[in-house]
Structures are given as C-alpha cells and as structure tokens.
N, C-alpha and C positions, 0 to 999 in steps of 0.2 A: 504493499499499499504506500502511495506517495505521501510525503508530508507537504505542508502548506508551502514551504520554501521552494520545493521542487515543482509544485503544480502552478505557482503564481507566474504571471507574466513578468518579464524584465521591468525594472523601474521605469525605463523609457516608454513603455507601453501602458503603464498604469496611470490613473488619474491622482494627482497629488492632493492631499487633504491637509490644510493648515487649520490649526485651532487658535482662536483668539479668545483669551480668558482675562479676567481681572474683575475686582470688586465693582459693586454698583457705583456709577459716576466716575469711574476711572478713565474713561475716554475710549472705550472699545468701539462704540458706534462712530465716533468722531474719526478715529484712525481708519476704520473701515471705509468710511465715506470719502476720506481724502484718497485712499488707495483706489477706490472705484472710479475716480476721475482721471487716473493715469492710463497711459497706453498698456502698461502691464496687466491691467485688469481685463484685457480681451480674453474670452474663453473661460471666464471665471463665474462660477455660480456661488451663491451665498446661502447658507442655512443659518437662520436665527432661531435661538431657543428663547422663548418668552415664558416666564412663570406667572406673570400677572394676568388679571382678568382681560385687560386690553393690551394687545401688542402694538407698540408704536414704532419700534426700530425698523420694522419691515416697511412701514409707511414712508419713512424718511429715505431708506435706501432704495425702495422700488422706484422712486423718481429718477434714480440714476441708472439702475440695472433692472431688467426685467427678469433675470435669473435669481430672484430672491425668494426663498421658501421660508415659511414660518412653521416652526414646530412649537405648538402651545400645549396647554393642559398638563404641564409638568416639567420637571427639571431633567435635562438630557442625562445628567450623571446618575440620577436615582431611578428613573422609570421608563425612559424613552429609548434605551439602546435598541430595541427592535424597530422603533419608529425611525431612528437615525439610519439604520441598515436600509429599511425600505425607502426612505427619502433619497439616500445616496444612489441606490439602484435605479430608482425612478428618474433621477436626474441624468444618469448615464443613458437610460433607454430614450428619454425625451430628446437629449442632445444628439443621439445617434439617429433617431427618427427624423428629426429636423435637419440633419446634414451639418450640424454646427459642432466643431470640435470642442470638447470639454477638457481643458488642460488642468484646471485647479478648482477645488471647492474650499471656500473659507467657511469655517464653522464658528460662529459667534455664540459663546455660551451666555447663559443668564449670569448676572453678577453675583449669584449665590452658588454657582455651580463648583463642584470639585472636579477638575479636568481628568483625574486619573481613570475613572470608569470610561469616559469618552475615548481616552487613549487605549484602554484595554479592548474596547470595541473595535477600534480601527486597526489594532495590531494583532487581535486575537480571534476575530470572526473570519473563518476561512472563506466564506462567500465574498466578504469585503476585500480581504487581502489579495484575492485573484484579480481584482480590478482596481483597487485603491492602494496607495502608499502614504504613510504619514510624512508630512513635510515639516513645517515649522510649528512650534508651540510659542505663541507670543502672549506674554502677560502684561497687561497695563497696570500702572500704579499711579494713583492720584499723588502727585509730588507734594502738594500741600499737606495732605493727610499723612503721608509717609514721613515728611519732615517733622510734623507736629508730634506724631507718635514717638519718633526717635528723640525729639527734644524732651518729651515728657518722661521717657525712660532714663535719660541722663540726669534729670533733676532729682529723682527718687524721692523718698519720704523724708 
C-alpha cells in the first residue's frame, strides 16, 4: 500500500494553501486586502472563517476578488475541518470547470482560532495532500497591544 508521500503529486502540481492567523483586530483582513490588490493575487482563492452571527470580512474582500468563500457557523480549528476539506476540493473543481488556474488558497482564520488543527487537516488529510500543499503560516500581531502587554510584564507588581 502506498503512503501519502508516494501518492501525492509533486509540489509543483499541487495548490499551495497559506494560513493567515492572528488575534481579533490584529490586521488579518487588512493584510489580505492589500495582498489582493497586487499582481501576485492572480489565481488566488480566499477562504474566510467567521465565528460571529454576521460575517463581514467576506463582504469587504469580495469587492476585490470573486474567489472569496465564507465558512461560518463555527471555528475552523474546532469543528469545521470537514467543511475545510470540502471547501478546498470544491474550489479546485470550480477552478478546473471554469478553466481558471488555481495556484494558491489563502485561509484567513477567525481571530479566536488555534491554527494547529487547521494545519493538521492540511498536512494529514490524504485527500487534501494529494492536491494541496501547505505554504506559509502568517500570524499578525497588533503592535500596540503587543508592546503594551510587554511593558506591563516588565513593570511587574
């Protein structure tokens, strides 16, 4: 029986998945928005995970790119790994059917997500590893909050 490494396509033939994570308000959507305005964003689809009752990030980003998909009703890291698999495979099928090359998928997590389960899904799901490869994991940090927390630690009691 073949293992996943032997059956997977070479990296050059697989679609790269980047994960954009960071706490609420740290600039994930702003960074993604700026990226989508560049030439490098051609052939990129975006998957946004929203945990709130009303998703707004996809509304902001869909004005720039039509390849924005919203995963709602839960946190990707906790309950939607099956939804992530299906969403990625659907994006691949839709791109192929439309004749548009899909080179990269950007996954923006909710500000409350733990990225490790998402990475485990991307790295450990054989169905996904046949077609997708993990690219970058980018974590945004609110500089003001980070500096404030660090200054608070230094002061001590």
